[in-house]
C-alpha positions as semicolon CSV with decimal commas, in nm:
position;residue;x (nm);y (nm);z (nm)
1;X;-3,557;-2,928;-1,731
2;X;-3,443;-3,010;-1,382
3;X;-3,127;-2,955;-1,202
4;X;-3,048;-3,193;-0,904
5;X;-2,695;-3,023;-0,854
6;X;-2,842;-2,856;-0,585
7;X;-2,917;-3,173;-0,362
8;X;-2,673;-3,209;-0,030
9;X;-2,325;-3,429;-0,086
10;X;-2,296;-3,775;0,038
11;X;-1,979;-3,686;0,270
12;X;-2,157;-3,345;0,409
13;X;-2,475;-3,617;0,465
14;X;-2,226;-3,826;0,662
15;X;-2,085;-3,547;0,878
16;X;-2,439;-3,479;0,971
17;X;-2,511;-3,769;1,105
18;X;-2,210;-3,878;1,264
19;X;-2,279;-3,496;1,425
20;X;-2,631;-3,588;1,506
21;X;-2,773;-3,320;1,307
22;X;-3,049;-3,456;1,104
23;X;-2,958;-3,420;0,704
24;X;-3,085;-3,207;0,479
25;X;-3,341;-3,330;0,246
26;X;-3,228;-3,394;-0,121
27;X;-3,389;-3,115;-0,327
28;X;-3,453;-3,081;-0,736
29;X;-3,424;-2,781;-0,852
30;X;-3,615;-2,721;-1,175
31;X;-3,489;-2,503;-1,445
32;X;-3,716;-2,166;-1,369
33;X;-3,626;-2,219;-1,004
34;X;-3,273;-2,192;-1,095
35;X;-3,291;-1,884;-1,299
36;X;-3,461;-1,690;-1,006
37;X;-3,180;-1,811;-0,767
38;X;-2,936;-1,696;-1,061
39;X;-3,073;-1,370;-1,072
40;X;-3,090;-1,336;-0,668
41;X;-2,733;-1,465;-0,638
42;X;-2,620;-1,169;-0,897
43;X;-2,772;-0,916;-0,661
44;X;-2,622;-1,030;-0,346
45;X;-2,269;-1,120;-0,496
46;X;-2,100;-0,774;-0,364
47;X;-2,204;-0,861;-0,001
48;X;-2,096;-1,241;-0,082
49;X;-1,792;-1,150;-0,176
50;X;-1,737;-0,856;0,118
51;X;-1,846;-1,023;0,408
52;X;-1,672;-1,279;0,592
53;X;-1,940;-1,429;0,805
54;X;-2,192;-1,436;0,523
55;X;-2,499;-1,647;0,668
56;X;-2,682;-1,298;0,707
57;X;-2,678;-1,289;0,306
58;X;-2,790;-1,619;0,242
59;X;-3,052;-1,579;0,498
60;X;-3,174;-1,297;0,280
61;X;-3,144;-1,514;-0,044
62;X;-3,380;-1,801;0,126
63;X;-3,613;-1,500;0,192
64;X;-3,593;-1,385;-0,152
65;X;-3,689;-1,674;-0,269
66;X;-3,938;-1,794;-0,058
67;X;-4,130;-1,461;-0,152
68;X;-4,097;-1,650;-0,526
69;X;-4,276;-1,941;-0,392
70;X;-3,981;-2,137;-0,364
71;X;-3,860;-2,292;-0,029
72;X;-3,545;-2,344;0,049
73;X;-3,296;-2,395;0,331
74;X;-2,957;-2,201;0,396
75;X;-2,778;-2,516;0,280
76;X;-2,957;-2,579;0,035
77;X;-2,882;-2,292;-0,151
78;X;-2,529;-2,274;-0,058
79;X;-2,477;-2,595;-0,175
80;X;-2,659;-2,521;-0,536
81;X;-2,447;-2,202;-0,542
82;X;-2,177;-2,384;-0,511
83;X;-2,250;-2,673;-0,771
84;X;-2,288;-2,395;-1,013
85;X;-2,023;-2,224;-0,972
86;X;-1,815;-2,543;-1,010
87;X;-2,008;-2,617;-1,323
88;X;-1,948;-2,304;-1,465
89;X;-1,554;-2,309;-1,432
90;X;-1,586;-2,641;-1,592
91;X;-1,756;-2,532;-1,876
92;X;-1,525;-2,206;-1,894
93;X;-1,238;-2,416;-1,894
94;X;-1,368;-2,650;-2,133
95;X;-1,423;-2,316;-2,377
96;X;-1,114;-2,170;-2,352
97;X;-0,956;-2,502;-2,493
98;X;-1,105;-2,434;-2,844
99;X;-1,466;-2,601;-2,783
100;X;-1,785;-2,489;-2,922
101;X;-2,003;-2,251;-2,719
102;X;-2,096;-2,427;-2,401
103;X;-2,480;-2,606;-2,424
104;X;-2,517;-2,553;-2,072
105;X;-2,837;-2,307;-2,060
106;X;-2,699;-2,085;-1,756
107;X;-2,354;-2,076;-1,863
108;X;-2,440;-1,723;-2,061
109;X;-2,573;-1,568;-1,812
110;X;-2,333;-1,663;-1,540
111;X;-2,064;-1,573;-1,706
112;X;-2,198;-1,235;-1,710
113;X;-2,144;-1,142;-1,385
114;X;-1,903;-1,410;-1,267
115;X;-1,632;-1,399;-1,547
116;X;-1,596;-1,037;-1,471
117;X;-1,411;-1,115;-1,114
118;X;-1,082;-1,097;-1,121
119;X;-1,016;-1,451;-1,023
120;X;-1,160;-1,573;-1,376
121;X;-1,025;-1,336;-1,583
122;X;-0,788;-1,531;-1,731
123;X;-0,582;-1,217;-1,909
124;X;-0,551;-1,080;-1,495
125;X;-0,408;-1,407;-1,377
126;X;-0,034;-1,432;-1,498
127;X;0,103;-1,644;-1,230
128;X;-0,055;-1,817;-0,889
129;X;0,168;-1,923;-0,540
130;X;0,087;-2,242;-0,366
131;X;-0,131;-2,265;-0,099
132;X;-0,007;-2,481;0,199
133;X;-0,374;-2,546;0,317
134;X;-0,669;-2,552;0,133
135;X;-0,716;-2,653;-0,314
136;X;-0,698;-2,388;-0,578
137;X;-1,090;-2,482;-0,614
138;X;-1,197;-2,379;-0,272
139;X;-1,012;-2,064;-0,262
140;X;-1,186;-1,959;-0,587
141;X;-1,507;-2,089;-0,482
142;X;-1,487;-1,912;-0,187
143;X;-1,410;-1,577;-0,350
144;X;-1,721;-1,650;-0,611
145;X;-1,977;-1,768;-0,324
146;X;-1,830;-1,505;-0,072
147;X;-1,737;-1,799;0,202
148;X;-1,405;-1,780;0,314
149;X;-1,160;-2,037;0,493
150;X;-1,189;-1,966;0,850
151;X;-0,839;-2,005;1,047
152;X;-0,977;-2,262;1,296
153;X;-1,075;-2,487;0,993
154;X;-0,790;-2,428;0,766
155;X;-0,483;-2,289;1,023
156;X;-0,281;-1,974;0,915
157;X;-0,229;-1,947;0,560
158;X;0,124;-1,919;0,403
159;X;0,276;-1,804;0,055
160;X;0,102;-1,547;-0,112
161;X;-0,231;-1,485;-0,229
162;X;-0,355;-1,396;-0,624
163;X;-0,391;-1,054;-0,511
164;X;-0,058;-1,037;-0,318
165;X;0,092;-1,139;-0,623
166;X;-0,107;-0,906;-0,869
167;X;-0,011;-0,607;-0,611
168;X;0,315;-0,703;-0,606
169;X;0,342;-0,721;-0,995
170;X;0,173;-0,428;-1,036
171;X;0,395;-0,239;-0,811
172;X;0,705;-0,376;-0,999
173;X;0,567;-0,284;-1,331
174;X;0,574;0,069;-1,129
175;X;0,916;0,111;-0,991
176;X;1,154;0,319;-1,267
177;X;1,348;0,128;-1,456
178;X;1,736;0,212;-1,459
179;X;1,882;0,375;-1,761
180;X;2,111;0,176;-1,975
181;X;2,249;0,510;-2,160
182;X;2,454;0,693;-2,010
183;X;2,502;1,087;-2,113
184;X;2,831;1,214;-2,226
185;X;3,008;1,482;-2,029
186;X;2,987;1,798;-2,202
187;X;2,702;1,753;-2,375
188;X;2,331;1,940;-2,278
189;X;1,975;1,800;-2,362
190;X;1,826;2,154;-2,335
191;X;1,823;2,394;-2,623
192;X;1,992;2,732;-2,603
193;X;1,787;2,980;-2,438
194;X;1,847;3,228;-2,728
195;X;1,698;2,941;-2,958
196;X;1,386;2,863;-2,736
197;X;1,302;3,281;-2,738
198;X;1,325;3,259;-3,115
199;X;1,074;2,983;-3,182
200;X;0,889;3,157;-2,942
201;X;0,873;3,491;-3,117
202;X;0,835;3,278;-3,441
203;X;0,443;3,121;-3,281
204;X;0,367;3,476;-3,200
205;X;0,458;3,602;-3,519
206;X;0,257;3,306;-3,702
207;X;-0,025;3,378;-3,436
208;X;-0,032;3,779;-3,488
209;X;-0,068;3,718;-3,860
210;X;-0,310;3,461;-3,833
211;X;-0,545;3,693;-3,642
212;X;-0,465;3,976;-3,926
213;X;-0,581;3,767;-4,179
214;X;-0,909;3,699;-3,938
215;X;-0,942;4,061;-3,912
216;X;-0,905;4,153;-4,278
217;X;-1,151;3,855;-4,427
218;X;-1,415;3,979;-4,123
219;X;-1,372;4,351;-4,262
220;X;-1,430;4,183;-4,643
221;X;-1,727;4,020;-4,529
222;X;-1,884;4,315;-4,344
223;X;-1,865;4,536;-4,625
224;X;-1,964;4,281;-4,844
225;X;-2,286;4,244;-4,640
226;X;-2,328;4,617;-4,645
227;X;-2,315;4,658;-5,001
228;X;-2,582;4,379;-5,056
229;X;-2,808;4,575;-4,809
230;X;-2,775;4,880;-5,033
231;X;-2,870;4,728;-5,354
232;X;-3,138;4,542;-5,195
233;X;-3,286;4,854;-5,035
234;X;-3,242;5,011;-5,389
235;X;-3,456;4,726;-5,593
236;X;-3,732;4,753;-5,294
237;X;-3,740;5,090;-5,361
238;X;-3,761;5,082;-5,736
239;X;-4,052;4,771;-5,683
240;X;-4,215;5,017;-5,444
241;X;-4,241;5,286;-5,700
242;X;-4,319;5,059;-6,016
243;X;-4,605;4,934;-5,810
244;X;-4,749;5,324;-5,768
245;X;-4,764;5,330;-6,132
246;X;-4,889;5,022;-6,193
247;X;-5,171;5,163;-5,966
248;X;-5,213;5,521;-6,142
249;X;-5,265;5,360;-6,474
250;X;-5,498;5,095;-6,334
251;X;-5,674;5,401;-6,187
252;X;-5,683;5,603;-6,470
253;X;-5,817;5,311;-6,694
254;X;-6,147;5,236;-6,476
255;X;-6,181;5,656;-6,445
256;X;-6,213;5,681;-6,824
C-alpha cells in the first residue's frame, strides 16, 4: 500500500520555481515508511509543539528516518506530517457524525496521541473566537505539527485564541457566584456553645464505652487462652504418664 500524501503541492512547487529554487522531487511514501514516520513523529511531538522555530526538530526527524534507511528532505517530511494531520482531522470529523470506524489504517495510531491534544478533544472545545489572519485549519495544523504562524507572514493577530477562551471560561467558573438568599435578621446559623459541648461529651462517652468493651473482650480472650493452655498441659501430662505405664507393661512382659 502506498501513500502519495507526502508529495509537494502544486502551489508550493510553483512558488519555489518562481523564487528560483528547484522544487522538491515527488516522493512516494510506502505504508511501512509512513508507520516509521508516525512513530518518530510521536517521539518528537512535544518538541514540535513547544518550539516556535522547529527546523531543528524536523532535521532530527529526517536524521532518524535516515537511520532507518528512509531518505527524505525536511520539506518532504513537513508536507507528509501536514497531510497526515489533515487526513486525520477529516476522518475524525466523519467519525463523530455517526459513521462506522475509519478504514484508514493510520487513524487509530494517530488518534492515540493526536486525540489527546486539547484542540482535538471536542469535550474541551466549547466556543472558538474568529481569527482575522489565517483560517482555523492552519491554526490547528500548526498546533499539531508544532509550526506556528510568523508575524511577518500573517501580521498581528487580533481577537482571542482557544487557550485564552478556555482560561477565561475557567476563570469565570472559579469566581464565586453571588448568593441569592439573604440572611434573616436576628437569626444565627451557628449552634450554641452549650449544644456543641453536649455533642462533644456524647462522642467522648461513646468512645470510652467502645474502648471499655474492647478491653473487656480482650481480657476474656486472655482468660480463655490461659484456661485452654492449662487444659492442654494437663492432657499432655496424662499422655506422658500413660505412655510410661505402657512402657513398663511391655518391659515386664518381655522380661518374663
